[in-house]
C-alpha positions as CSV (number, residue, x, y, z in Angstrom):
1,M,137.4,31.6,38.9
2,Q,138.0,27.9,38.0
3,T,135.8,25.3,39.6
4,D,136.8,21.7,39.9
5,H,134.0,19.4,39.0
6,L,134.0,16.1,40.9
7,P,132.7,13.0,39.0
8,K,129.1,12.2,39.8
9,V,128.7,9.3,42.2
10,S,126.0,6.8,41.2
11,L,124.0,4.2,43.1
12,I,126.2,1.5,41.5
13,D,129.3,3.2,42.9
14,V,127.9,3.2,46.4
15,A,126.8,-0.4,46.1
16,R,130.3,-1.5,44.9
17,H,132.0,0.5,47.7
18,A,129.7,-1.0,50.3
19,G,129.9,-4.5,49.0
20,V,126.1,-4.8,48.6
21,S,123.6,-4.8,45.8
22,T,122.1,-1.7,44.3
23,A,118.7,-2.9,45.6
24,T,120.1,-2.9,49.2
25,V,121.3,0.6,48.7
26,S,117.9,1.7,47.5
27,R,116.2,0.1,50.5
28,V,118.5,1.9,52.9
29,L,118.1,5.2,51.2
30,N,114.4,5.0,50.8
31,G,113.6,3.1,54.0
32,T,111.3,0.9,52.0
33,A,112.2,-2.4,53.7
34,I,114.0,-3.9,56.6
35,V,117.8,-4.1,56.2
36,S,120.3,-5.5,58.6
37,D,122.3,-3.1,60.8
38,A,125.6,-4.2,59.2
39,R,124.4,-3.5,55.7
40,R,122.8,-0.2,56.6
41,E,126.0,0.9,58.3
42,A,128.0,-0.2,55.2
43,V,125.8,1.8,52.9
44,E,125.8,4.9,55.1
45,R,129.6,4.7,55.4
46,A,130.0,4.4,51.6
47,C,127.7,7.4,51.0
48,D,129.7,9.4,53.4
49,E,133.1,8.4,52.0
50,L,132.0,8.9,48.4
51,G,130.1,12.1,49.0
52,F,127.0,10.6,47.6
53,V,123.9,12.9,47.8
54,I,120.5,11.2,47.1
55,N,118.3,12.8,44.5
56,G,115.5,14.1,46.7
57,A,113.0,14.6,43.9
58,A,113.5,11.1,42.7
59,R,113.1,9.6,46.2
60,T,109.9,11.6,46.7
61,L,108.5,10.2,43.4
62,M,109.4,6.6,44.5
63,T,108.3,6.7,48.1
64,N,105.8,9.6,48.2
65,R,107.9,11.0,51.0
66,S,110.3,13.9,51.0
67,M,111.7,12.9,54.4
68,T,111.2,16.5,55.6
69,I,109.1,17.9,58.4
70,G,108.2,21.6,58.6
71,A,107.8,23.9,61.6
72,V,106.5,27.4,61.8
73,V,107.0,29.3,65.0
74,P,106.4,33.0,66.0
75,N,110.0,33.8,66.8
76,L,113.0,31.6,66.1
77,A,115.3,33.6,68.3
78,A,113.2,33.3,71.4
79,E,114.3,30.6,73.9
80,T,110.5,29.9,74.4
81,F,110.6,28.4,70.9
82,S,114.3,27.6,70.2
83,R,114.6,25.0,73.1
84,P,111.5,23.0,72.0
85,L,112.6,23.2,68.4
86,A,116.0,21.7,69.3
87,A,114.3,18.8,71.0
88,F,111.8,18.5,68.1
89,Q,114.7,18.3,65.6
90,R,116.5,15.6,67.6
91,R,113.3,13.5,67.6
92,V,112.6,13.7,63.8
93,H,116.3,13.5,62.9
94,E,116.6,10.2,64.7
95,A,113.8,8.9,62.5
96,G,115.6,10.1,59.3
97,Y,113.8,13.3,58.7
98,T,115.2,16.8,58.0
99,L,113.6,19.8,59.7
100,L,112.6,22.9,57.7
101,L,112.0,26.0,59.8
102,A,110.1,29.3,59.3
103,D,109.4,32.3,61.5
104,S,105.9,33.8,61.4
105,Q,106.7,37.0,63.4
106,F,103.4,36.5,65.3
107,D,101.6,37.4,62.0
108,M,98.9,35.1,60.7
109,D,99.4,36.2,57.1
110,I,103.1,35.4,57.3
111,E,102.3,32.1,59.0
112,L,99.9,31.2,56.1
113,R,102.6,32.1,53.5
114,E,105.3,30.1,55.2
115,V,103.0,27.1,55.7
116,T,102.0,27.3,52.0
117,T,105.7,27.4,51.0
118,L,106.5,24.3,53.2
119,L,103.6,22.5,51.6
120,E,104.8,23.4,48.2
121,H,108.2,21.9,49.1
122,G,106.4,18.7,49.9
123,V,107.0,18.4,53.7
124,D,105.6,15.1,55.1
125,A,104.2,16.7,58.3
126,L,104.0,20.1,60.1
127,M,104.2,21.7,63.5
128,V,102.7,25.1,64.2
129,V,102.2,27.2,67.4
130,G,98.9,27.9,69.1
131,H,95.3,27.3,67.9
132,T,94.6,30.7,66.3
133,H,95.6,30.8,62.6
134,H,94.6,32.3,59.3
135,P,91.2,31.0,58.2
136,K,92.7,29.4,55.1
137,M,95.6,27.5,56.8
138,W,93.8,24.3,57.8
139,G,92.2,23.9,54.4
140,R,95.6,24.0,52.7
141,I,97.1,21.5,55.1
142,E,94.1,19.2,54.8
143,S,94.2,19.4,51.0
144,R,97.7,17.8,51.2
145,G,96.6,15.1,53.6
146,I,99.6,15.5,55.9
147,P,99.6,15.4,59.7
148,C,99.9,18.6,61.7
149,V,100.3,19.2,65.4
150,Q,99.8,22.5,67.4
151,G,102.3,23.2,70.1
152,W,102.2,25.3,73.3
153,T,98.4,25.0,73.5
154,L,95.5,22.6,74.2
155,D,92.9,22.4,71.4
156,P,90.0,19.9,71.8
157,N,89.3,20.0,68.1
158,R,92.7,19.4,66.6
159,P,96.0,17.6,67.6
160,S,97.9,19.6,70.1
161,V,100.7,19.3,72.6
162,G,100.7,21.8,75.4
163,F,99.8,22.8,78.9
164,D,96.8,24.5,80.7
165,N,97.6,28.2,80.0
166,A,94.7,29.3,82.3
167,A,95.9,27.1,85.2
168,V,99.4,28.5,84.8
169,A,98.3,32.1,84.9
170,R,96.0,31.4,87.8
171,E,98.8,29.9,89.9
172,M,101.1,32.8,89.1
173,T,98.4,35.3,90.2
174,S,97.5,33.3,93.3
175,H,101.1,33.4,94.4
176,L,101.1,37.2,94.5
177,V,97.6,37.5,95.9
178,E,98.4,35.1,98.7
179,F,101.4,37.3,99.6
180,G,99.0,40.2,100.1
181,H,99.5,42.0,96.8
182,R,96.6,44.1,95.8
183,K,98.2,46.2,93.0
184,I,99.3,43.6,90.4
185,A,100.5,44.6,86.9
186,L,101.3,42.7,83.7
187,I,104.2,43.1,81.3
188,I,103.8,40.9,78.2
189,G,104.2,40.9,74.4
190,M,100.7,40.5,72.8
191,R,99.7,39.9,69.2
192,P,96.2,39.0,67.8
193,S,97.4,35.4,67.1
194,N,98.8,34.9,70.6
195,D,95.9,32.8,72.0
196,R,98.1,31.6,74.8
197,W,98.2,35.0,76.4
198,T,94.6,35.8,75.6
199,T,93.7,32.7,77.7
200,R,96.1,33.7,80.5
201,I,94.8,37.3,80.7
202,E,91.3,36.0,81.1
203,A,92.4,33.7,83.9
204,I,94.3,36.5,85.7
205,H,91.2,38.7,85.6
206,A,89.1,35.8,87.0
207,R,91.5,35.0,89.8
208,L,91.8,38.7,90.9
209,A,88.0,39.1,90.9
210,E,87.8,36.2,93.4
211,D,89.5,38.6,95.9
212,G,87.7,41.7,94.8
213,L,90.7,42.9,92.8
214,E,91.0,44.3,89.3
215,L,93.7,44.5,86.6
216,P,93.2,48.1,85.3
217,D,94.3,49.0,81.8
218,H,97.1,51.2,83.0
219,Y,98.6,48.2,84.8
220,M,98.8,46.2,81.5
221,I,101.8,46.7,79.2
222,Q,101.2,44.6,76.2
223,D,103.9,45.6,73.7
224,A,107.0,44.3,75.5
225,F,109.1,41.6,73.7
226,T,112.7,42.2,74.5
227,L,114.8,42.8,77.6
228,E,114.9,46.5,76.8
229,D,111.1,46.5,76.4
230,G,110.8,44.9,79.9
231,R,113.0,47.6,81.3
232,R,111.0,50.4,79.6
233,A,107.7,48.9,80.8
234,M,108.9,48.7,84.4
235,F,109.9,52.4,84.3
236,E,106.4,53.2,82.9
237,L,104.7,51.3,85.8
238,L,107.0,52.8,88.4
239,D,106.1,56.3,87.2
240,L,102.4,55.8,87.9
241,P,100.8,57.7,90.8
242,E,100.2,54.4,92.5
243,P,102.9,51.9,91.2
244,P,102.1,48.2,91.4
245,T,103.7,46.0,94.1
246,G,103.5,42.8,92.1
247,I,104.5,42.2,88.4
248,I,103.6,39.2,86.3
249,C,105.9,39.0,83.2
250,G,105.3,37.2,79.9
251,N,108.7,35.5,80.1
252,D,111.9,35.6,82.1
253,I,113.7,38.0,79.7
254,L,111.0,40.6,80.4
255,A,111.3,39.9,84.1
256,F,115.1,40.4,83.8
257,G,114.5,43.8,82.2
258,A,112.0,44.7,84.9
259,Q,114.5,43.8,87.6
260,I,117.2,46.0,85.9
261,A,114.8,49.0,85.9
262,A,113.8,48.5,89.5
263,H,117.4,48.3,90.7
264,S,118.3,51.5,88.8
265,R,115.5,53.3,90.7
266,G,116.6,51.9,94.0
267,V,113.4,49.8,94.3
268,R,114.1,46.8,96.4
269,I,113.1,43.3,95.3
270,P,111.1,41.8,96.9
271,E,110.8,44.3,99.8
272,D,109.2,47.0,97.6
273,L,108.3,45.0,94.5
274,S,107.7,41.3,93.6
275,I,108.4,40.1,90.1
276,I,107.4,36.7,88.7
277,G,108.5,35.3,85.2
278,L,107.5,32.5,82.9
279,N,109.4,29.6,81.4
280,D,112.3,29.2,83.9
281,F,115.1,30.0,81.4
282,H,118.5,28.7,82.4
283,Y,119.7,32.0,83.9
284,A,116.6,32.7,86.0
285,A,118.0,31.1,89.2
286,Y,121.1,33.2,88.9
287,L,119.6,36.6,88.7
288,T,119.9,39.1,91.6
289,P,117.7,38.2,93.3
290,P,116.9,34.7,91.9
291,L,113.7,34.9,89.8
292,T,110.4,33.3,90.9
293,T,109.1,31.8,87.7
294,M,106.7,29.3,86.3
295,R,108.7,26.4,84.9
296,I,107.5,25.0,81.6
297,N,109.1,21.8,80.4
298,L,109.9,23.3,77.0
299,E,111.9,20.3,75.7
300,Q,108.9,18.1,76.4
301,I,106.8,20.2,74.0
302,G,109.2,19.4,71.1
303,E,109.7,15.8,72.0
304,R,106.0,15.0,72.2
305,A,105.2,17.0,69.1
306,G,107.8,15.0,67.3
307,D,106.5,11.7,68.7
308,Y,103.0,12.6,67.6
309,L,103.9,13.4,64.0
310,L,106.2,10.3,63.6
311,S,103.4,8.1,65.0
312,Q,101.1,9.5,62.3
313,L,103.6,9.0,59.6
314,T,104.1,5.3,60.6
315,N,100.4,4.7,61.3
316,E,101.1,3.9,64.9
317,P,98.8,6.3,66.8
318,L,100.1,7.3,70.3
319,G,96.7,8.0,71.8
320,T,96.1,10.9,74.3
321,Q,99.3,12.5,75.5
322,P,99.5,13.9,79.1
323,L,99.8,17.6,79.7
324,I,103.3,19.2,79.5
325,E,104.8,19.5,83.0
326,T,104.7,22.9,84.7
327,K,105.8,24.0,88.2
328,L,106.0,27.3,90.1
329,M,109.6,27.8,91.1
330,V,109.4,30.1,94.1
331,R,112.6,32.1,94.6
332,A,113.7,35.4,96.2
333,S,112.1,37.8,93.7
334,T,108.7,37.5,95.3
335,G,107.6,38.1,98.9
336,P,104.9,39.8,101.0
337,A,103.4,43.1,99.8
338,P,105.1,46.1,101.3
339,E,102.1,47.0,103.4
340,N,102.1,43.5,104.9
341,R,105.7,43.5,106.0
């Protein structure tokens, strides 16, 4: 197969095409000095028209910056992470950075390997999820001296952008308890590194105990990650001698699966069974019935994480950031316990 080799475009070619000096081209490409908007636009237009690709390795040597930022999340496919990542990418892209992504599969060893790979590629900053990581991770990040922020969590010891996971779980539980539910079950996807759900489970136990209630082991399904898993878990709970009347789900996709299972058994929602989700995904309000769920401002996580890292890279600290916004969206999937109707 014959390949056509295009002539290599040089910095001089870009400067000539843009009508500026090579020094101006270098300043624009490296971000090393202030350049007028008109000249910057001329250089960017020339690069685009000529197909000029900057030598990344050379730029890194000159500026000590790769203009890349890395992010490692547990599941790239899950909306819980994809929506914040989209917002995060927009933020860093506006500042001229390219985002490099990796999926840890909720595995601390994989997370360490991916973080190490990103560090070897010379990323200028990192975002990770949660505050539970491989013991070696922070040492490797700190040895490179780059900023790193943790998302979806609050950590008093390290930079983080998140919400109060205990308060969220408590509010979800209180919603069911105040409707008179005494048999409350949990459908979640749990991994050792998922400190968010460890915190939430502790809060659920504590809130139930205030009313003399318990969350027995057979009411806890902790290996559900997909819609089908949510459906299977709901069948498992419905087959118990004393099925629960209230279900807290780890996210809206699990709640959707639980609703499907309940409908197929003729279980009425919310007359016989109340279901509450987490995240308020876009479809939650359009399910049958519309899903009660805890809204998490997912985009805000990505935006604030991006703002924090960019502020560190420009030596302009942001200071303390407020908690990510959360709100219980009460809809028709929850109601009084059957015995209280």
